[in-house]
Predicted model as a PDB file, atoms N, CA, C, CB and O in Angstrom, pLDDT in the B-factor column:
MODEL        1                                                                  
ATOM      1  N   THR A   1      73.672 343.326 109.234  1.00 63.00           N  
ATOM      2  CA  THR A   1      72.691 342.431 108.663  1.00 63.00           C  
ATOM      3  C   THR A   1      71.576 343.245 107.983  1.00 63.00           C  
ATOM      4  CB  THR A   1      72.110 341.501 109.753  1.00 63.00           C  
ATOM      5  O   THR A   1      71.493 344.463 108.137  1.00 63.00           O  
ATOM      6  N   MET A   2      70.749 342.556 107.251  1.00 68.00           N  
ATOM      7  CA  MET A   2      69.649 343.222 106.551  1.00 68.00           C  
ATOM      8  C   MET A   2      68.660 343.829 107.533  1.00 68.00           C  
ATOM      9  CB  MET A   2      68.930 342.237 105.628  1.00 68.00           C  
ATOM     10  O   MET A   2      68.125 344.909 107.282  1.00 68.00           O  
ATOM     11  N   LEU A   3      68.410 343.153 108.646  1.00 68.00           N  
ATOM     12  CA  LEU A   3      67.474 343.667 109.640  1.00 68.00           C  
ATOM     13  C   LEU A   3      67.982 344.981 110.235  1.00 68.00           C  
ATOM     14  CB  LEU A   3      67.250 342.630 110.751  1.00 68.00           C  
ATOM     15  O   LEU A   3      67.189 345.885 110.499  1.00 68.00           O  
ATOM     16  N   ASP A   4      69.279 345.093 110.445  1.00 72.00           N  
ATOM     17  CA  ASP A   4      69.848 346.342 110.966  1.00 72.00           C  
ATOM     18  C   ASP A   4      69.611 347.492 110.002  1.00 72.00           C  
ATOM     19  CB  ASP A   4      71.349 346.182 111.230  1.00 72.00           C  
ATOM     20  O   ASP A   4      69.351 348.617 110.430  1.00 72.00           O  
ATOM     21  N   LYS A   5      69.698 347.226 108.716  1.00 72.00           N  
ATOM     22  CA  LYS A   5      69.469 348.267 107.710  1.00 72.00           C  
ATOM     23  C   LYS A   5      68.010 348.714 107.691  1.00 72.00           C  
ATOM     24  CB  LYS A   5      69.877 347.764 106.323  1.00 72.00           C  
ATOM     25  O   LYS A   5      67.725 349.871 107.384  1.00 72.00           O  
ATOM     26  N   LEU A   6      67.091 347.818 108.013  1.00 72.00           N  
ATOM     27  CA  LEU A   6      65.666 348.149 107.994  1.00 72.00           C  
ATOM     28  C   LEU A   6      65.222 348.903 109.249  1.00 72.00           C  
ATOM     29  CB  LEU A   6      64.845 346.882 107.846  1.00 72.00           C  
ATOM     30  O   LEU A   6      64.103 349.415 109.294  1.00 72.00           O  
ATOM     31  N   THR A   7      66.067 348.976 110.247  1.00 76.00           N  
ATOM     32  CA  THR A   7      65.684 349.651 111.478  1.00 76.00           C  
ATOM     33  C   THR A   7      66.208 351.083 111.543  1.00 76.00           C  
ATOM     34  CB  THR A   7      66.184 348.870 112.667  1.00 76.00           C  
ATOM     35  O   THR A   7      66.057 351.739 112.574  1.00 76.00           O  
ATOM     36  N   THR A   8      66.813 351.579 110.481  1.00 81.00           N  
ATOM     37  CA  THR A   8      67.257 352.969 110.471  1.00 81.00           C  
ATOM     38  C   THR A   8      66.049 353.876 110.265  1.00 81.00           C  
ATOM     39  CB  THR A   8      68.324 353.208 109.364  1.00 81.00           C  
ATOM     40  O   THR A   8      65.056 353.452 109.673  1.00 81.00           O  
ATOM     41  N   PRO A   9      66.117 355.110 110.740  1.00 79.00           N  
ATOM     42  CA  PRO A   9      64.990 356.029 110.543  1.00 79.00           C  
ATOM     43  C   PRO A   9      64.624 356.218 109.062  1.00 79.00           C  
ATOM     44  CB  PRO A   9      65.320 357.380 111.160  1.00 79.00           C  
ATOM     45  O   PRO A   9      63.446 356.297 108.713  1.00 79.00           O  
ATOM     46  N   LYS A  10      65.622 356.288 108.219  1.00 82.00           N  
ATOM     47  CA  LYS A  10      65.356 356.463 106.785  1.00 82.00           C  
ATOM     48  C   LYS A  10      64.585 355.261 106.227  1.00 82.00           C  
ATOM     49  CB  LYS A  10      66.682 356.654 106.006  1.00 82.00           C  
ATOM     50  O   LYS A  10      63.653 355.423 105.440  1.00 82.00           O  
ATOM     51  N   ALA A  11      64.980 354.069 106.639  1.00 85.00           N  
ATOM     52  CA  ALA A  11      64.295 352.853 106.175  1.00 85.00           C  
ATOM     53  C   ALA A  11      62.870 352.800 106.703  1.00 85.00           C  
ATOM     54  CB  ALA A  11      65.064 351.595 106.615  1.00 85.00           C  
ATOM     55  O   ALA A  11      61.957 352.399 105.982  1.00 85.00           O  
ATOM     56  N   ARG A  12      62.669 353.204 107.965  1.00 84.00           N  
ATOM     57  CA  ARG A  12      61.314 353.202 108.520  1.00 84.00           C  
ATOM     58  C   ARG A  12      60.416 354.181 107.770  1.00 84.00           C  
ATOM     59  CB  ARG A  12      61.345 353.555 110.014  1.00 84.00           C  
ATOM     60  O   ARG A  12      59.246 353.887 107.526  1.00 84.00           O  
ATOM     61  N   ASN A  13      60.952 355.336 107.404  1.00 83.00           N  
ATOM     62  CA  ASN A  13      60.173 356.286 106.597  1.00 83.00           C  
ATOM     63  C   ASN A  13      59.832 355.684 105.242  1.00 83.00           C  
ATOM     64  CB  ASN A  13      60.948 357.606 106.410  1.00 83.00           C  
ATOM     65  O   ASN A  13      58.714 355.845 104.753  1.00 83.00           O  
ATOM     66  N   TRP A  14      60.778 355.001 104.642  1.00 86.00           N  
ATOM     67  CA  TRP A  14      60.557 354.366 103.346  1.00 86.00           C  
ATOM     68  C   TRP A  14      59.469 353.299 103.471  1.00 86.00           C  
ATOM     69  CB  TRP A  14      61.871 353.744 102.807  1.00 86.00           C  
ATOM     70  O   TRP A  14      58.578 353.218 102.625  1.00 86.00           O  
ATOM     71  N   LEU A  15      59.539 352.491 104.514  1.00 88.00           N  
ATOM     72  CA  LEU A  15      58.527 351.450 104.722  1.00 88.00           C  
ATOM     73  C   LEU A  15      57.145 352.050 104.968  1.00 88.00           C  
ATOM     74  CB  LEU A  15      58.921 350.557 105.899  1.00 88.00           C  
ATOM     75  O   LEU A  15      56.139 351.480 104.546  1.00 88.00           O  
ATOM     76  N   TYR A  16      57.088 353.194 105.648  1.00 87.00           N  
ATOM     77  CA  TYR A  16      55.800 353.865 105.859  1.00 87.00           C  
ATOM     78  C   TYR A  16      55.229 354.307 104.509  1.00 87.00           C  
ATOM     79  CB  TYR A  16      55.959 355.090 106.817  1.00 87.00           C  
ATOM     80  O   TYR A  16      54.025 354.198 104.279  1.00 87.00           O  
ATOM     81  N   GLY A  17      56.078 354.797 103.633  1.00 88.00           N  
ATOM     82  CA  GLY A  17      55.633 355.171 102.288  1.00 88.00           C  
ATOM     83  C   GLY A  17      55.078 353.984 101.521  1.00 88.00           C  
ATOM     84  O   GLY A  17      54.095 354.106 100.790  1.00 88.00           O  
ATOM     85  N   ILE A  18      55.713 352.840 101.694  1.00 91.00           N  
ATOM     86  CA  ILE A  18      55.226 351.613 101.049  1.00 91.00           C  
ATOM     87  C   ILE A  18      53.854 351.242 101.618  1.00 91.00           C  
ATOM     88  CB  ILE A  18      56.238 350.440 101.250  1.00 91.00           C  
ATOM     89  O   ILE A  18      52.956 350.857 100.870  1.00 91.00           O  
ATOM     90  N   ALA A  19      53.692 351.356 102.935  1.00 90.00           N  
ATOM     91  CA  ALA A  19      52.396 351.061 103.554  1.00 90.00           C  
ATOM     92  C   ALA A  19      51.323 352.003 103.023  1.00 90.00           C  
ATOM     93  CB  ALA A  19      52.487 351.172 105.089  1.00 90.00           C  
ATOM     94  O   ALA A  19      50.206 351.577 102.730  1.00 90.00           O  
ATOM     95  N   PHE A  20      51.665 353.288 102.901  1.00 90.00           N  
ATOM     96  CA  PHE A  20      50.716 354.270 102.383  1.00 90.00           C  
ATOM     97  C   PHE A  20      50.315 353.924 100.947  1.00 90.00           C  
ATOM     98  CB  PHE A  20      51.320 355.687 102.444  1.00 90.00           C  
ATOM     99  O   PHE A  20      49.133 353.957 100.604  1.00 90.00           O  
ATOM    100  N   SER A  21      51.293 353.596 100.121  1.00 93.00           N  
ATOM    101  CA  SER A  21      51.003 353.233  98.733  1.00 93.00           C  
ATOM    102  C   SER A  21      50.162 351.966  98.651  1.00 93.00           C  
ATOM    103  CB  SER A  21      52.301 353.045  97.952  1.00 93.00           C  
ATOM    104  O   SER A  21      49.239 351.870  97.841  1.00 93.00           O  
ATOM    105  N   GLY A  22      50.489 351.001  99.494  1.00 95.00           N  
ATOM    106  CA  GLY A  22      49.721 349.754  99.510  1.00 95.00           C  
ATOM    107  C   GLY A  22      48.272 349.988  99.908  1.00 95.00           C  
ATOM    108  O   GLY A  22      47.362 349.375  99.351  1.00 95.00           O  
ATOM    109  N   LEU A  23      48.061 350.878 100.873  1.00 94.00           N  
ATOM    110  CA  LEU A  23      46.691 351.196 101.269  1.00 94.00           C  
ATOM    111  C   LEU A  23      45.944 351.918 100.161  1.00 94.00           C  
ATOM    112  CB  LEU A  23      46.689 352.045 102.530  1.00 94.00           C  
ATOM    113  O   LEU A  23      44.744 351.710  99.982  1.00 94.00           O  
ATOM    114  N   THR A  24      46.637 352.755  99.424  1.00 94.00           N  
ATOM    115  CA  THR A  24      46.008 353.443  98.297  1.00 94.00           C  
ATOM    116  C   THR A  24      45.507 352.433  97.269  1.00 94.00           C  
ATOM    117  CB  THR A  24      46.997 354.428  97.643  1.00 94.00           C  
ATOM    118  O   THR A  24      44.391 352.553  96.763  1.00 94.00           O  
ATOM    119  N   VAL A  25      46.331 351.447  96.965  1.00 96.00           N  
ATOM    120  CA  VAL A  25      45.940 350.399  96.021  1.00 96.00           C  
ATOM    121  C   VAL A  25      44.789 349.567  96.603  1.00 96.00           C  
ATOM    122  CB  VAL A  25      47.154 349.487  95.683  1.00 96.00           C  
ATOM    123  O   VAL A  25      43.852 349.215  95.888  1.00 96.00           O  
ATOM    124  N   ALA A  26      44.864 349.258  97.895  1.00 96.00           N  
ATOM    125  CA  ALA A  26      43.810 348.470  98.541  1.00 96.00           C  
ATOM    126  C   ALA A  26      42.466 349.185  98.486  1.00 96.00           C  
ATOM    127  CB  ALA A  26      44.183 348.177  99.995  1.00 96.00           C  
ATOM    128  O   ALA A  26      41.429 348.549  98.301  1.00 96.00           O  
ATOM    129  N   VAL A  27      42.482 350.509  98.647  1.00 96.00           N  
ATOM    130  CA  VAL A  27      41.238 351.279  98.548  1.00 96.00           C  
ATOM    131  C   VAL A  27      40.739 351.266  97.100  1.00 96.00           C  
ATOM    132  CB  VAL A  27      41.451 352.745  99.041  1.00 96.00           C  
ATOM    133  O   VAL A  27      39.541 351.123  96.857  1.00 96.00           O  
ATOM    134  N   ALA A  28      41.644 351.412  96.152  1.00 96.00           N  
ATOM    135  CA  ALA A  28      41.257 351.425  94.735  1.00 96.00           C  
ATOM    136  C   ALA A  28      40.586 350.108  94.325  1.00 96.00           C  
ATOM    137  CB  ALA A  28      42.491 351.682  93.850  1.00 96.00           C  
ATOM    138  O   ALA A  28      39.688 350.095  93.483  1.00 96.00           O  
ATOM    139  N   TYR A  29      41.030 349.012  94.924  1.00 97.00           N  
ATOM    140  CA  TYR A  29      40.450 347.703  94.610  1.00 97.00           C  
ATOM    141  C   TYR A  29      39.355 347.292  95.599  1.00 97.00           C  
ATOM    142  CB  TYR A  29      41.543 346.647  94.593  1.00 97.00           C  
ATOM    143  O   TYR A  29      38.943 346.132  95.632  1.00 97.00           O  
ATOM    144  N   ASN A  30      38.890 348.250  96.400  1.00 97.00           N  
ATOM    145  CA  ASN A  30      37.830 348.011  97.383  1.00 97.00           C  
ATOM    146  C   ASN A  30      38.162 346.902  98.372  1.00 97.00           C  
ATOM    147  CB  ASN A  30      36.550 347.673  96.676  1.00 97.00           C  
ATOM    148  O   ASN A  30      37.275 346.173  98.815  1.00 97.00           O  
ATOM    149  N   LEU A  31      39.442 346.776  98.717  1.00 97.00           N  
ATOM    150  CA  LEU A  31      39.855 345.808  99.732  1.00 97.00           C  
ATOM    151  C   LEU A  31      39.814 346.432 101.124  1.00 97.00           C  
ATOM    152  CB  LEU A  31      41.267 345.280  99.429  1.00 97.00           C  
ATOM    153  O   LEU A  31      39.660 345.733 102.125  1.00 97.00           O  
ATOM    154  N   VAL A  32      39.953 347.761 101.173  1.00 96.00           N  
ATOM    155  CA  VAL A  32      39.902 348.506 102.429  1.00 96.00           C  
ATOM    156  C   VAL A  32      38.969 349.691 102.214  1.00 96.00           C  
ATOM    157  CB  VAL A  32      41.339 348.977 102.888  1.00 96.00           C  
ATOM    158  O   VAL A  32      39.066 350.395 101.208  1.00 96.00           O  
ATOM    159  N   ALA A  33      38.072 349.905 103.159  1.00 96.00           N  
ATOM    160  CA  ALA A  33      37.170 351.057 103.074  1.00 96.00           C  
ATOM    161  C   ALA A  33      37.967 352.339 103.326  1.00 96.00           C  
ATOM    162  CB  ALA A  33      35.994 350.925 104.098  1.00 96.00           C  
ATOM    163  O   ALA A  33      38.818 352.371 104.215  1.00 96.00           O  
ATOM    164  N   PRO A  34      37.699 353.390 102.556  1.00 93.00           N  
ATOM    165  CA  PRO A  34      38.457 354.642 102.722  1.00 93.00           C  
ATOM    166  C   PRO A  34      38.443 355.186 104.148  1.00 93.00           C  
ATOM    167  CB  PRO A  34      37.907 355.692 101.796  1.00 93.00           C  
ATOM    168  O   PRO A  34      39.424 355.784 104.592  1.00 93.00           O  
ATOM    169  N   GLU A  35      37.344 354.985 104.866  1.00 94.00           N  
ATOM    170  CA  GLU A  35      37.284 355.510 106.236  1.00 94.00           C  
ATOM    171  C   GLU A  35      38.172 354.728 107.205  1.00 94.00           C  
ATOM    172  CB  GLU A  35      35.849 355.489 106.734  1.00 94.00           C  
ATOM    173  O   GLU A  35      38.392 355.176 108.330  1.00 94.00           O  
ATOM    174  N   HIS A  36      38.685 353.564 106.788  1.00 94.00           N  
ATOM    175  CA  HIS A  36      39.574 352.776 107.643  1.00 94.00           C  
ATOM    176  C   HIS A  36      41.056 353.089 107.398  1.00 94.00           C  
ATOM    177  CB  HIS A  36      39.323 351.293 107.419  1.00 94.00           C  
ATOM    178  O   HIS A  36      41.913 352.641 108.159  1.00 94.00           O  
ATOM    179  N   VAL A  37      41.354 353.835 106.370  1.00 91.00           N  
ATOM    180  CA  VAL A  37      42.747 354.135 106.034  1.00 91.00           C  
ATOM    181  C   VAL A  37      43.492 354.834 107.174  1.00 91.00           C  
ATOM    182  CB  VAL A  37      42.800 354.999 104.790  1.00 91.00           C  
ATOM    183  O   VAL A  37      44.623 354.448 107.473  1.00 91.00           O  
ATOM    184  N   PRO A  38      42.906 355.847 107.822  1.00 87.00           N  
ATOM    185  CA  PRO A  38      43.648 356.485 108.923  1.00 87.00           C  
ATOM    186  C   PRO A  38      44.032 355.516 110.045  1.00 87.00           C  
ATOM    187  CB  PRO A  38      42.823 357.609 109.503  1.00 87.00           C  
ATOM    188  O   PRO A  38      45.096 355.652 110.649  1.00 87.00           O  
ATOM    189  N   VAL A  39      43.175 354.551 110.316  1.00 89.00           N  
ATOM    190  CA  VAL A  39      43.475 353.568 111.366  1.00 89.00           C  
ATOM    191  C   VAL A  39      44.665 352.711 110.960  1.00 89.00           C  
ATOM    192  CB  VAL A  39      42.245 352.674 111.650  1.00 89.00           C  
ATOM    193  O   VAL A  39      45.567 352.472 111.763  1.00 89.00           O  
ATOM    194  N   TRP A  40      44.668 352.249 109.714  1.00 91.00           N  
ATOM    195  CA  TRP A  40      45.772 351.429 109.228  1.00 91.00           C  
ATOM    196  C   TRP A  40      47.075 352.232 109.163  1.00 91.00           C  
ATOM    197  CB  TRP A  40      45.437 350.856 107.847  1.00 91.00           C  
ATOM    198  O   TRP A  40      48.145 351.710 109.475  1.00 91.00           O  
ATOM    199  N   LEU A  41      46.982 353.502 108.757  1.00 87.00           N  
ATOM    200  CA  LEU A  41      48.189 354.328 108.711  1.00 87.00           C  
ATOM    201  C   LEU A  41      48.719 354.597 110.116  1.00 87.00           C  
ATOM    202  CB  LEU A  41      47.905 355.654 107.990  1.00 87.00           C  
ATOM    203  O   LEU A  41      49.932 354.630 110.321  1.00 87.00           O  
ATOM    204  N   ASP A  42      47.829 354.789 111.081  1.00 86.00           N  
ATOM    205  CA  ASP A  42      48.261 354.952 112.470  1.00 86.00           C  
ATOM    206  C   ASP A  42      48.977 353.698 112.965  1.00 86.00           C  
ATOM    207  CB  ASP A  42      47.058 355.268 113.374  1.00 86.00           C  
ATOM    208  O   ASP A  42      50.010 353.782 113.629  1.00 86.00           O  
ATOM    209  N   LEU A  43      48.421 352.548 112.638  1.00 88.00           N  
ATOM    210  CA  LEU A  43      49.054 351.293 113.033  1.00 88.00           C  
ATOM    211  C   LEU A  43      50.445 351.183 112.431  1.00 88.00           C  
ATOM    212  CB  LEU A  43      48.196 350.096 112.605  1.00 88.00           C  
ATOM    213  O   LEU A  43      51.407 350.876 113.135  1.00 88.00           O  
ATOM    214  N   ALA A  44      50.557 351.433 111.130  1.00 88.00           N  
ATOM    215  CA  ALA A  44      51.866 351.358 110.461  1.00 88.00           C  
ATOM    216  C   ALA A  44      52.853 352.346 111.076  1.00 88.00           C  
ATOM    217  CB  ALA A  44      51.717 351.636 108.951  1.00 88.00           C  
ATOM    218  O   ALA A  44      54.016 352.012 111.304  1.00 88.00           O  
ATOM    219  N   ALA A  45      52.387 353.556 111.342  1.00 85.00           N  
ATOM    220  CA  ALA A  45      53.261 354.573 111.920  1.00 85.00           C  
ATOM    221  C   ALA A  45      53.747 354.166 113.303  1.00 85.00           C  
ATOM    222  CB  ALA A  45      52.539 355.911 111.996  1.00 85.00           C  
ATOM    223  O   ALA A  45      54.914 354.366 113.640  1.00 85.00           O  
ATOM    224  N   ASN A  46      52.866 353.603 114.091  1.00 82.00           N  
ATOM    225  CA  ASN A  46      53.265 353.195 115.440  1.00 82.00           C  
ATOM    226  C   ASN A  46      54.173 351.977 115.428  1.00 82.00           C  
ATOM    227  CB  ASN A  46      52.041 352.905 116.281  1.00 82.00           C  
ATOM    228  O   ASN A  46      55.106 351.898 116.227  1.00 82.00           O  
ATOM    229  N   VAL A  47      53.922 351.039 114.550  1.00 83.00           N  
ATOM    230  CA  VAL A  47      54.787 349.863 114.449  1.00 83.00           C  
ATOM    231  C   VAL A  47      56.180 350.273 113.967  1.00 83.00           C  
ATOM    232  CB  VAL A  47      54.170 348.812 113.491  1.00 83.00           C  
ATOM    233  O   VAL A  47      57.190 349.769 114.458  1.00 83.00           O  
ATOM    234  N   LEU A  48      56.220 351.190 113.002  1.00 83.00           N  
ATOM    235  CA  LEU A  48      57.502 351.614 112.439  1.00 83.00           C  
ATOM    236  C   LEU A  48      58.162 352.721 113.249  1.00 83.00           C  
ATOM    237  CB  LEU A  48      57.310 352.077 111.018  1.00 83.00           C  
ATOM    238  O   LEU A  48      59.342 353.014 113.055  1.00 83.00           O  
ATOM    239  N   GLY A  49      57.421 353.326 114.140  1.00 75.00           N  
ATOM    240  CA  GLY A  49      57.992 354.387 114.962  1.00 75.00           C  
ATOM    241  C   GLY A  49      58.155 355.696 114.227  1.00 75.00           C  
ATOM    242  O   GLY A  49      59.071 356.461 114.530  1.00 75.00           O  
ATOM    243  N   VAL A  50      57.283 355.976 113.263  1.00 73.00           N  
ATOM    244  CA  VAL A  50      57.384 357.229 112.503  1.00 73.00           C  
ATOM    245  C   VAL A  50      56.233 358.175 112.790  1.00 73.00           C  
ATOM    246  CB  VAL A  50      57.437 356.936 111.021  1.00 73.00           C  
ATOM    247  O   VAL A  50      56.189 359.270 112.229  1.00 73.00           O  
ATOM    248  N   GLY A  51      55.319 357.791 113.630  1.00 62.00           N  
ATOM    249  CA  GLY A  51      54.173 358.646 113.910  1.00 62.00           C  
ATOM    250  C   GLY A  51      53.758 358.562 115.356  1.00 62.00           C  
ATOM    251  O   GLY A  51      54.352 357.836 116.152  1.00 62.00           O  
ATOM    252  N   GLY A  52      52.742 359.307 115.679  1.00 55.00           N  
ATOM    253  CA  GLY A  52      52.218 359.268 117.031  1.00 55.00           C  
ATOM    254  C   GLY A  52      53.068 360.078 117.993  1.00 55.00           C  
ATOM    255  O   GLY A  52      53.807 360.979 117.596  1.00 55.00           O  
ATOM    256  N   THR A  53      52.947 359.737 119.255  1.00 52.00           N  
ATOM    257  CA  THR A  53      53.652 360.496 120.284  1.00 52.00           C  
ATOM    258  C   THR A  53      54.567 359.605 121.112  1.00 52.00           C  
ATOM    259  CB  THR A  53      52.659 361.201 121.192  1.00 52.00           C  
ATOM    260  O   THR A  53      55.033 360.015 122.175  1.00 52.00           O  
ATOM    261  N   GLY A  54      54.830 358.391 120.637  1.00 57.00           N  
ATOM    262  CA  GLY A  54      55.699 357.483 121.372  1.00 57.00           C  
ATOM    263  C   GLY A  54      57.154 357.936 121.352  1.00 57.00           C  
ATOM    264  O   GLY A  54      57.515 358.890 120.663  1.00 57.00           O  
ATOM    265  N   THR A  55      57.962 357.245 122.106  1.00 61.00           N  
ATOM    266  CA  THR A  55      59.374 357.584 122.219  1.00 61.00           C  
ATOM    267  C   THR A  55      60.064 357.580 120.864  1.00 61.00           C  
ATOM    268  CB  THR A  55      60.071 356.619 123.155  1.00 61.00           C  
ATOM    269  O   THR A  55      60.837 358.487 120.556  1.00 61.00           O  
ATOM    270  N   ALA A  56      59.788 356.557 120.051  1.00 61.00           N  
ATOM    271  CA  ALA A  56      60.433 356.480 118.741  1.00 61.00           C  
ATOM    272  C   ALA A  56      60.052 357.670 117.873  1.00 61.00           C  
ATOM    273  CB  ALA A  56      60.057 355.176 118.037  1.00 61.00           C  
ATOM    274  O   ALA A  56      60.890 358.196 117.141  1.00 61.00           O  
ATOM    275  N   ALA A  57      58.802 358.099 117.948  1.00 62.00           N  
ATOM    276  CA  ALA A  57      58.354 359.241 117.158  1.00 62.00           C  
ATOM    277  C   ALA A  57      59.038 360.518 117.613  1.00 62.00           C  
ATOM    278  CB  ALA A  57      56.839 359.396 117.251  1.00 62.00           C  
ATOM    279  O   ALA A  57      59.422 361.348 116.789  1.00 62.00           O  
ATOM    280  N   VAL A  58      59.190 360.680 118.911  1.00 67.00           N  
ATOM    281  CA  VAL A  58      59.849 361.876 119.445  1.00 67.00           C  
ATOM    282  C   VAL A  58      61.310 361.904 119.012  1.00 67.00           C  
ATOM    283  CB  VAL A  58      59.744 361.919 120.991  1.00 67.00           C  
ATOM    284  O   VAL A  58      61.816 362.947 118.597  1.00 67.00           O  
ATOM    285  N   VAL A  59      61.985 360.773 119.105  1.00 70.00           N  
ATOM    286  CA  VAL A  59      63.393 360.695 118.705  1.00 70.00           C  
ATOM    287  C   VAL A  59      63.523 360.968 117.209  1.00 70.00           C  
ATOM    288  CB  VAL A  59      63.990 359.307 119.056  1.00 70.00           C  
ATOM    289  O   VAL A  59      64.403 361.722 116.794  1.00 70.00           O  
ATOM    290  N   LEU A  60      62.654 360.362 116.395  1.00 70.00           N  
ATOM    291  CA  LEU A  60      62.714 360.562 114.956  1.00 70.00           C  
ATOM    292  C   LEU A  60      62.455 362.023 114.595  1.00 70.00           C  
ATOM    293  CB  LEU A  60      61.705 359.656 114.252  1.00 70.00           C  
ATOM    294  O   LEU A  60      63.116 362.572 113.714  1.00 70.00           O  
ATOM    295  N   LYS A  61      61.504 362.646 115.269  1.00 72.00           N  
ATOM    296  CA  LYS A  61      61.222 364.062 115.018  1.00 72.00           C  
ATOM    297  C   LYS A  61      62.454 364.917 115.308  1.00 72.00           C  
ATOM    298  CB  LYS A  61      60.031 364.535 115.876  1.00 72.00           C  
ATOM    299  O   LYS A  61      62.779 365.820 114.537  1.00 72.00           O  
ATOM    300  N   GLN A  62      63.135 364.637 116.408  1.00 76.00           N  
ATOM    301  CA  GLN A  62      64.337 365.389 116.747  1.00 76.00           C  
ATOM    302  C   GLN A  62      65.452 365.117 115.732  1.00 76.00           C  
ATOM    303  CB  GLN A  62      64.807 365.031 118.167  1.00 76.00           C  
ATOM    304  O   GLN A  62      66.186 366.034 115.363  1.00 76.00           O  
ATOM    305  N   GLN A  63      65.584 363.881 115.284  1.00 78.00           N  
ATOM    306  CA  GLN A  63      66.589 363.549 114.277  1.00 78.00           C  
ATOM    307  C   GLN A  63      66.320 364.303 112.977  1.00 78.00           C  
ATOM    308  CB  GLN A  63      66.611 362.033 114.018  1.00 78.00           C  
ATOM    309  O   GLN A  63      67.252 364.788 112.335  1.00 78.00           O  
ATOM    310  N   ARG A  64      65.063 364.401 112.593  1.00 79.00           N  
ATOM    311  CA  ARG A  64      64.718 365.167 111.387  1.00 79.00           C  
ATOM    312  C   ARG A  64      65.078 366.643 111.583  1.00 79.00           C  
ATOM    313  CB  ARG A  64      63.202 365.017 111.053  1.00 79.00           C  
ATOM    314  O   ARG A  64      65.637 367.283 110.693  1.00 79.00           O  
ATOM    315  N   LYS A  65      64.750 367.164 112.754  1.00 81.00           N  
ATOM    316  CA  LYS A  65      65.039 368.570 113.052  1.00 81.00           C  
ATOM    317  C   LYS A  65      66.553 368.847 113.017  1.00 81.00           C  
ATOM    318  CB  LYS A  65      64.463 368.950 114.434  1.00 81.00           C  
ATOM    319  O   LYS A  65      66.991 369.889 112.528  1.00 81.00           O  
ATOM    320  N   ASP A  66      67.334 367.903 113.539  1.00 83.00           N  
ATOM    321  CA  ASP A  66      68.796 368.041 113.572  1.00 83.00           C  
ATOM    322  C   ASP A  66      69.442 367.777 112.209  1.00 83.00           C  
ATOM    323  CB  ASP A  66      69.381 367.088 114.604  1.00 83.00           C  
ATOM    324  O   ASP A  66      70.635 368.022 112.035  1.00 83.00           O  
ATOM    325  N   GLY A  67      68.667 367.282 111.250  1.00 79.00           N  
ATOM    326  CA  GLY A  67      69.207 366.995 109.934  1.00 79.00           C  
ATOM    327  C   GLY A  67      69.888 365.646 109.827  1.00 79.00           C  
ATOM    328  O   GLY A  67      70.561 365.359 108.837  1.00 79.00           O  
ATOM    329  N   VAL A  68      69.710 364.809 110.859  1.00 79.00           N  
ATOM    330  CA  VAL A  68      70.322 363.474 110.844  1.00 79.00           C  
ATOM    331  C   VAL A  68      69.574 362.573 109.868  1.00 79.00           C  
ATOM    332  CB  VAL A  68      70.322 362.848 112.266  1.00 79.00           C  
ATOM    333  O   VAL A  68      70.169 361.708 109.225  1.00 79.00           O  
ATOM    334  N   VAL A  69      68.259 362.786 109.765  1.00 70.00           N  
ATOM    335  CA  VAL A  69      67.396 361.992 108.895  1.00 70.00           C  
ATOM    336  C   VAL A  69      66.804 362.909 107.842  1.00 70.00           C  
ATOM    337  CB  VAL A  69      66.274 361.275 109.705  1.00 70.00           C  
ATOM    338  O   VAL A  69      66.388 364.033 108.125  1.00 70.00           O  
ATOM    339  N   GLU A  70      66.777 362.402 106.628  1.00 61.00           N  
ATOM    340  CA  GLU A  70      66.202 363.203 105.528  1.00 61.00           C  
ATOM    341  C   GLU A  70      64.716 363.231 105.606  1.00 61.00           C  
ATOM    342  CB  GLU A  70      66.624 362.664 104.177  1.00 61.00           C  
ATOM    343  O   GLU A  70      64.065 363.855 104.767  1.00 61.00           O  
TER     344      GLU A  70                                                      
ENDMDL                                                                          
END                                                                             
């Protein structure tokens, strides 16, 4: 299903990039204060499992190291 495709590590990295780009645009249009960007990026990373120190982040880091994820 489509949801299964969005839960792959590669897709989560792609979605994090989209979140980063969206925040850049939001700052440019003064919708988000620049000092709040790290908080929003942390939230996106934790929701997607691409950042922080949670289990998903540890697994993703190892997958990147092993070459399983680009």
